[in-house]
C-alpha positions as CSV (number, residue, x, y, z in Angstrom):
1,M,83.8,163.8,39.0
2,H,80.6,164.3,41.9
3,R,80.3,162.2,44.7
4,N,77.5,160.2,43.8
5,D,79.6,158.9,41.0
6,Q,82.3,158.4,43.0
7,R,80.4,156.1,45.4
8,L,78.9,154.2,42.5
9,G,82.0,153.6,41.3
10,V,82.7,152.4,45.3
11,D,80.1,150.2,45.2
12,S,80.9,148.7,41.9
13,L,84.5,148.1,43.5
14,A,83.2,146.8,46.4
15,N,80.7,144.3,44.3
16,G,84.3,143.1,42.8
17,D,85.0,141.9,46.1
18,N,87.9,144.8,46.0
19,S,90.5,144.8,49.1
20,E,90.8,148.2,49.2
21,S,88.4,149.9,52.0
22,I,85.9,152.6,50.8
23,E,87.1,155.1,52.8
24,S,91.0,154.8,51.7
25,L,89.9,155.3,48.3
26,L,87.9,158.2,49.2
27,Q,91.1,160.1,50.5
28,K,93.2,159.2,47.5
29,I,90.3,160.8,45.6
30,D,90.4,164.0,47.8
31,R,94.2,164.4,47.5
32,L,94.5,163.8,43.5
33,S,91.9,166.5,43.2
34,K,93.8,169.0,45.4
35,I,97.2,168.5,43.5
36,N,95.3,169.1,40.6
37,S,94.1,172.3,42.2
38,V,97.2,173.2,43.2
39,L,98.8,172.6,39.8
40,M,96.2,174.3,37.7
41,Q,96.9,177.5,40.0
42,R,100.4,177.2,39.0
43,V,99.9,176.5,35.6
44,E,97.7,179.5,35.6
45,R,100.3,181.5,37.6
46,S,103.0,180.6,35.3
47,M,101.3,181.9,32.5
48,D,100.5,185.2,34.1
49,Q,104.0,185.6,34.6
50,Q,105.2,184.8,30.9
51,A,102.2,187.2,30.0
52,N,104.2,189.9,32.2
53,A,107.2,189.2,31.6
54,F,106.5,189.5,27.7
55,S,105.1,192.7,28.1
56,L,108.0,193.8,30.3
57,F,110.3,192.9,27.6
58,Q,108.1,194.8,25.4
59,T,108.2,197.9,27.9
60,A,112.1,197.6,28.7
61,I,112.6,197.4,24.3
62,N,110.6,200.7,24.2
63,L,112.3,202.5,27.1
64,E,115.5,201.7,25.6
65,S,114.3,203.1,22.3
66,E,113.7,206.2,24.3
67,V,116.5,206.3,26.5
68,R,118.6,206.1,23.4
69,L,117.0,208.9,21.7
70,R,116.8,211.2,24.7
71,T,120.8,210.9,24.9
72,N,121.3,211.9,21.5
73,E,119.5,214.9,22.0
74,L,121.3,215.7,25.3
75,N,124.7,214.8,23.5
76,S,124.2,217.3,21.1
77,T,122.8,219.9,23.3
78,L,125.7,219.4,25.4
79,E,127.8,219.8,22.5
80,R,126.1,222.9,21.5
81,L,126.4,224.5,25.1
82,E,130.3,223.3,25.1
83,Q,130.4,225.7,21.9
84,S,128.9,228.1,23.3
85,N,131.0,228.1,26.3
86,A,134.2,228.1,24.2
87,E,132.6,231.1,22.1
88,L,131.9,233.3,25.6
89,V,135.2,232.2,27.0
90,T,136.9,234.0,23.7
91,A,135.0,236.5,23.6
92,R,135.3,237.4,27.4
93,D,139.1,237.1,26.9
94,T,138.8,239.5,24.0
95,A,136.2,241.9,26.0
96,E,139.4,241.5,28.8
97,R,142.2,242.5,26.6
98,A,140.0,245.2,25.4
99,N,139.7,246.8,28.8
100,R,143.3,246.0,29.6
101,F,144.7,247.7,26.7
102,K,141.9,250.5,27.2
103,T,142.9,251.4,30.6
104,R,146.7,251.0,29.9
105,F,145.7,253.4,26.4
106,F,143.7,256.1,29.2
107,T,146.6,255.7,32.0
108,A,149.5,256.3,29.6
109,V,147.7,259.3,27.8
110,G,146.4,260.7,31.1
111,H,149.6,260.6,32.6
112,D,151.5,262.1,29.1
113,L,148.8,265.0,28.7
114,L,149.3,265.7,32.9
115,Q,152.9,266.6,32.5
116,P,152.5,269.4,29.9
117,L,149.5,270.6,32.0
118,H,151.0,270.4,35.3
119,A,154.5,272.5,33.7
120,A,151.6,274.8,32.1
121,K,150.1,276.0,35.2
122,L,152.9,276.6,37.0
123,S,154.6,278.8,34.4
124,L,151.0,280.6,34.1
125,S,151.3,280.5,38.3
126,A,154.7,282.3,37.7
127,V,153.5,284.8,35.2
128,A,150.4,285.9,37.5
129,E,152.7,286.5,40.3
130,T,154.5,289.1,38.7
131,G,151.8,291.3,38.4
132,G,150.6,293.3,35.2
133,D,147.7,295.3,34.2
134,S,144.5,294.4,34.0
135,E,144.2,292.7,30.2
136,Q,147.0,291.1,31.0
137,S,145.3,289.5,34.3
138,R,141.9,288.8,32.3
139,L,144.2,286.8,29.9
140,I,145.9,284.6,32.7
141,A,142.2,284.0,34.5
142,R,140.7,282.8,31.2
143,I,144.0,280.6,30.7
144,D,143.9,279.3,34.0
145,H,140.3,278.4,33.5
146,A,140.7,276.7,30.1
147,L,143.5,274.6,31.9
148,V,141.1,273.5,35.0
149,S,138.6,272.4,32.5
150,I,140.9,269.8,30.6
151,E,142.5,269.2,33.9
152,D,138.6,268.2,35.3
153,I,137.8,266.5,32.0
154,L,141.0,264.3,32.1
155,K,140.8,263.3,35.9
156,T,137.2,262.3,35.2
157,I,138.2,260.1,32.4
158,L,140.5,258.4,34.0
159,D,138.3,258.0,37.3
160,L,135.6,256.2,35.4
161,S,138.2,254.3,33.3
162,K,139.5,252.9,36.6
163,L,135.9,252.5,38.2
164,E,134.7,251.1,35.4
165,D,137.5,248.0,35.2
166,G,137.4,247.5,38.7
167,Y,141.5,249.0,39.1
168,M,140.1,251.4,41.7
169,K,140.7,249.7,45.4
170,P,139.7,251.4,48.2
171,A,143.0,251.2,50.9
172,L,141.0,251.7,54.0
173,Q,142.6,253.2,57.1
174,D,142.0,256.1,59.4
175,V,141.3,259.6,58.6
176,A,141.6,262.8,60.3
177,L,138.7,265.0,58.6
178,V,140.8,267.9,59.2
179,D,143.4,266.6,56.9
180,V,140.6,266.1,54.6
181,F,139.0,269.3,54.8
182,K,141.8,271.9,54.6
183,P,143.1,271.3,51.6
184,L,140.1,271.1,49.7
185,L,139.0,274.6,51.2
186,N,142.3,276.2,49.9
187,E,142.0,274.4,46.4
188,M,138.3,275.7,46.1
189,E,138.2,278.9,48.1
190,P,139.7,281.0,45.0
191,I,137.2,279.9,42.7
192,A,134.3,280.6,45.1
193,R,135.8,283.8,45.8
194,A,136.0,285.1,42.3
195,K,131.9,283.9,42.1
196,G,131.6,286.2,45.4
197,L,130.5,283.2,47.3
198,S,131.3,282.5,50.9
199,L,133.3,279.0,51.2
200,T,133.7,277.9,55.0
201,Y,133.8,274.8,56.6
202,R,132.9,273.4,60.5
203,R,135.6,272.3,62.5
204,N,135.9,269.1,63.7
205,N,137.9,266.2,65.5
206,F,136.6,263.7,64.1
207,I,138.8,260.1,62.6
208,I,136.7,258.3,60.4
209,R,137.2,254.9,58.6
210,S,137.9,255.4,54.7
211,D,140.6,256.2,52.1
212,P,141.7,259.3,52.1
213,L,142.7,260.1,48.3
214,M,139.0,258.6,47.4
215,L,137.1,260.4,50.1
216,R,138.7,263.6,49.0
217,R,138.0,263.0,45.2
218,I,134.2,262.4,46.3
219,L,134.2,265.9,48.6
220,Q,135.8,267.7,45.6
221,N,133.0,266.5,42.9
222,L,130.5,267.5,45.5
223,L,132.1,270.9,46.3
224,A,132.8,271.7,42.6
225,N,129.3,270.8,41.9
226,A,128.2,273.4,44.8
227,V,130.2,276.3,43.6
228,R,129.4,275.8,40.0
229,Y,125.8,275.7,40.8
230,T,125.3,278.6,43.6
231,E,125.3,282.1,42.2
232,I,124.3,283.7,45.6
233,G,125.0,282.7,49.4
234,R,127.6,280.4,50.5
235,V,128.8,276.9,50.2
236,F,129.5,274.9,53.7
237,L,131.3,271.8,54.5
238,A,130.8,270.2,57.7
239,A,130.4,266.8,59.6
240,R,128.3,265.8,62.6
241,R,128.5,262.6,64.7
242,R,125.5,260.2,64.1
243,G,125.8,257.4,66.3
244,R,128.7,254.9,65.2
245,E,128.9,257.3,62.2
246,V,129.9,260.8,60.9
247,R,127.5,262.6,58.3
248,I,129.7,264.9,56.2
249,E,127.7,267.3,54.9
250,V,128.1,269.8,51.7
251,W,125.5,272.9,51.8
252,D,125.0,275.3,49.2
253,T,122.4,277.9,48.3
254,G,122.0,277.4,44.8
255,P,118.7,276.4,42.6
256,G,118.2,273.3,44.4
257,I,117.5,269.8,42.5
258,L,113.5,269.2,40.5
259,A,111.6,266.5,42.6
260,G,112.2,264.4,38.9
261,E,115.5,264.8,38.6
262,V,116.5,263.5,42.0
263,D,116.2,259.8,41.1
264,R,118.4,260.2,38.1
265,I,120.8,262.8,39.6
266,F,123.5,260.1,39.9
267,E,123.5,258.8,36.8
268,E,126.2,258.6,33.8
269,F,125.7,261.8,31.6
270,Q,122.8,263.0,33.5
271,R,122.9,267.1,34.0
272,G,119.8,268.8,35.8
273,A,118.1,271.7,34.7
274,A,119.8,274.1,36.5
275,S,122.8,273.4,34.6
276,E,121.2,273.5,31.3
277,A,119.5,276.8,32.2
278,A,123.1,278.3,33.2
279,D,124.4,276.8,30.0
280,M,127.3,275.5,32.3
281,S,129.5,273.0,30.5
282,G,130.5,269.4,31.8
283,F,129.8,266.0,30.8
284,G,127.2,264.9,34.5
285,L,129.7,262.3,36.0
286,G,131.0,264.0,38.8
287,L,127.9,262.8,40.9
288,S,128.1,259.3,39.4
289,I,131.8,259.1,40.4
290,A,131.1,260.4,43.6
291,Q,128.3,257.4,44.1
292,R,130.5,254.9,42.7
293,M,133.5,255.5,45.0
294,S,131.2,255.8,47.7
295,E,130.0,252.3,47.2
296,A,133.3,251.1,47.0
297,L,134.1,252.3,50.1
298,G,131.2,251.3,52.2
299,H,129.8,254.9,52.5
300,T,126.2,256.3,51.9
301,L,125.8,259.2,49.5
302,D,122.6,260.7,49.6
303,L,120.6,264.2,49.5
304,C,118.1,266.4,50.6
305,T,117.0,269.8,48.3
306,R,114.3,272.5,48.4
307,R,114.0,274.0,44.8
308,E,115.2,277.7,44.9
309,R,116.7,277.0,49.1
310,G,119.7,275.2,47.9
311,T,121.0,271.3,48.1
312,C,122.5,269.6,51.1
313,F,124.8,266.3,50.1
314,H,125.7,263.7,52.9
315,V,128.5,261.3,53.2
316,Y,127.9,258.6,55.9
317,A,131.1,257.0,56.8
318,Q,132.5,254.8,59.9
319,F,133.2,256.8,63.4
320,I,136.3,255.6,64.5
321,D,137.5,258.5,67.5
322,E,138.2,262.1,68.2
323,L,141.9,264.2,67.9
324,T,142.7,265.3,71.2
325,Q,144.6,268.4,71.8
326,S,147.2,267.0,72.9
327,S,147.4,264.6,69.6
328,R,147.3,267.5,67.2
329,S,150.5,268.7,65.7
330,K,152.4,270.8,67.9
331,S,154.1,272.7,65.2
332,P,151.7,275.9,64.1
333,M,151.7,276.7,60.3
334,V,154.0,279.4,59.3
335,A,152.5,282.4,57.3
336,H,154.9,282.9,54.6
337,E,155.0,286.0,52.4
338,A,153.3,285.3,48.8
339,Y,157.1,284.7,47.5
340,G,159.1,283.5,50.2
341,F,160.2,280.2,52.1
342,Q,163.4,282.6,52.9
343,D,166.0,280.7,51.5
344,A,164.3,276.6,52.4
345,K,166.2,274.4,50.5
346,V,164.4,272.3,47.9
347,L,165.7,269.5,45.4
348,I,163.8,268.7,42.9
349,I,163.6,265.5,40.7
350,D,162.0,265.4,37.0
351,N,162.9,263.7,34.1
352,E,160.7,266.4,32.0
353,V,163.1,269.3,31.0
354,A,159.8,271.4,30.5
355,V,158.5,270.4,34.3
356,L,162.1,271.3,35.7
357,D,162.2,274.7,34.0
358,A,158.2,275.8,35.0
359,M,159.3,274.6,38.7
360,R,162.9,276.6,38.7
361,T,160.5,280.1,37.7
362,V,157.8,279.5,41.0
363,M,160.5,278.3,42.9
364,E,162.4,281.5,42.1
365,K,159.2,283.9,42.8
366,W,159.1,281.9,46.4
367,S,162.8,282.8,47.0
368,C,163.7,279.3,47.5
369,D,167.2,278.0,47.2
370,C,166.9,275.1,44.6
371,R,168.7,272.4,43.2
372,F,167.1,270.3,39.8
373,V,168.5,266.9,38.7
374,S,166.7,264.6,36.6
375,S,168.2,261.0,38.3
376,L,169.9,259.0,41.4
377,T,173.2,259.5,39.8
378,D,172.6,263.5,39.4
379,I,171.9,263.5,43.1
380,E,174.9,261.9,44.0
381,Q,177.0,264.0,42.0
382,L,175.0,267.2,43.4
383,L,175.9,266.4,47.1
384,A,179.8,265.1,46.3
385,A,179.7,268.4,44.5
386,E,177.8,270.6,46.9
387,P,178.4,269.6,50.4
388,D,177.2,272.4,52.2
389,F,173.8,272.2,50.2
390,A,171.9,270.0,52.7
391,P,168.4,270.1,51.5
392,Q,165.3,270.0,53.7
393,V,162.9,268.8,51.3
394,V,162.4,266.5,47.9
395,L,159.9,266.9,45.4
396,A,160.5,263.9,43.2
397,D,158.5,262.9,39.9
398,Y,157.7,259.1,40.5
399,H,158.7,257.7,37.0
400,L,162.3,258.7,36.3
401,D,164.4,257.4,33.8
402,R,166.1,253.7,33.5
403,G,163.2,252.2,35.6
404,E,164.2,254.7,38.6
405,T,161.7,256.1,40.9
406,G,160.7,258.6,42.9
407,L,160.8,256.9,45.9
408,D,164.6,255.4,45.2
409,A,165.3,259.1,45.6
410,I,163.4,259.9,48.9
411,Q,164.9,256.6,50.3
412,L,168.6,257.9,48.8
413,L,168.6,261.3,50.8
414,R,167.2,259.5,53.8
415,T,170.1,256.9,53.9
416,R,171.9,260.7,54.2
417,Y,169.8,262.8,56.5
418,G,167.8,260.3,58.2
419,A,164.5,258.4,58.1
420,A,162.7,262.3,59.1
421,F,163.6,263.6,56.0
422,N,160.6,265.2,54.0
423,G,159.9,263.7,51.3
424,V,157.1,264.9,48.2
425,V,156.2,262.8,45.6
426,V,154.8,264.7,42.6
427,T,153.3,262.5,39.7
428,A,150.8,262.3,37.3
429,D,150.4,258.8,37.7
430,H,147.0,258.6,39.3
431,T,146.9,254.5,40.1
432,P,146.4,253.3,43.4
433,E,149.5,251.4,43.4
434,V,151.8,254.5,43.2
435,Q,149.1,256.0,45.8
436,N,149.6,252.9,48.2
437,A,153.7,252.6,47.4
438,V,154.0,256.6,48.5
439,A,152.0,256.1,51.9
440,A,154.0,252.9,52.5
441,A,157.1,255.1,52.2
442,D,155.9,257.3,54.5
443,S,156.1,259.9,52.0
444,Q,153.7,262.8,50.7
445,L,151.5,262.9,47.9
446,L,150.9,265.6,44.8
447,L,149.1,264.4,41.8
448,K,149.9,266.4,38.8
449,P,149.0,268.8,37.9
450,V,149.3,270.5,41.0
451,R,147.8,273.5,42.1
452,P,150.6,276.1,43.1
453,A,148.7,277.1,45.7
454,E,148.5,273.7,46.8
455,L,152.5,273.1,46.9
456,R,153.0,276.1,48.3
457,A,150.7,275.0,51.8
458,L,152.3,272.0,51.8
459,L,155.7,273.3,51.7
460,Q,154.3,275.8,54.3
461,H,153.5,272.6,56.3
462,L,156.6,270.7,55.6
463,L,159.0,273.8,56.6
464,A,157.3,274.6,59.6
């Protein structure tokens, strides 16, 4: 209602003698207008909210349907994932069982094959020491070469199997390099001499942090490769201090390695052009095993090479200390004659008749006063029957019958003759568990098949 109309109505009321004042009516009309405006705004807001609520309701319905659909898809995916996981677990368990079986198989086969190989090498050594004509010597050398090849193949297969399955764990300790170098040089020197090569090493007093058995295997592979591929010149083993590390070096004057072969020379079943040109046998696993063992020890293995000049392999190990003159053994190595330990008393324990027969032949050639037994009961009976026979050293196979071990025999003898009694475990079991057990018992370890020169050197050292 417009202001003029309101005024006209008021005038009409005034003419009608209305008792209310014009101002009072105007105020009421203003209040009613404001109330009406507020009510209209509320009604409009309420309608908007209802519309929004309906829209939200529709949106919620749509979202619920979408969530239900996605939930069903997620449940289906989770079910497929659970099924895949179950299949993977089954496949993993199957693979682990196969690996365990393979490891047990290789270990058992390796042990069973190394036993007769050990006996054969000892018997062949005894035959070789009897002398003979040139034809006999040639045949003996050929047989010995074949036995060494079989031994290398077996050791390579066993090492590769243990590395693949993660069973070869390093037992890190302080290692005097001189104790690793000397036996290696004694072992490789006849092979190098047969090829007309000079095999030498630089004397050092370094002590490093390593596993002595794994380090020996690394250097043995490197030296064997160096001797195999070098036709003229020499092979040289050295160690040099480089800050907090010691760099062990194996040098040769062979044909060197082609530039394109350096990156893949440590891969399995890779043989360089030099081996193919020389028509040499082998699987190409020696350097691969050396690198894997180096990685397990935390050592670095690399090389430098010059074509037609030679190759040098480097093994970097943590430096610990240097041997002083006073800390070295004061017992000199005794130079015995070819056959002789001058009636040294040796007790030999093995449950394999062929091994005992071979050891008897060798020990008789070396003029040892030996006794041969196969069990702990035999030891007790022997010592009771021959109280005057006091052995100076025992050579004991690790796995004997009825669950007995060579360490049990050594402990029995140490109980009788004192804790300083010389015990040597001779075994075809190359597992770290046996090696650690022998080390914990403060005994010496020889792995079958034992080279006679290696056995002789150890006996000379112990009897000195």
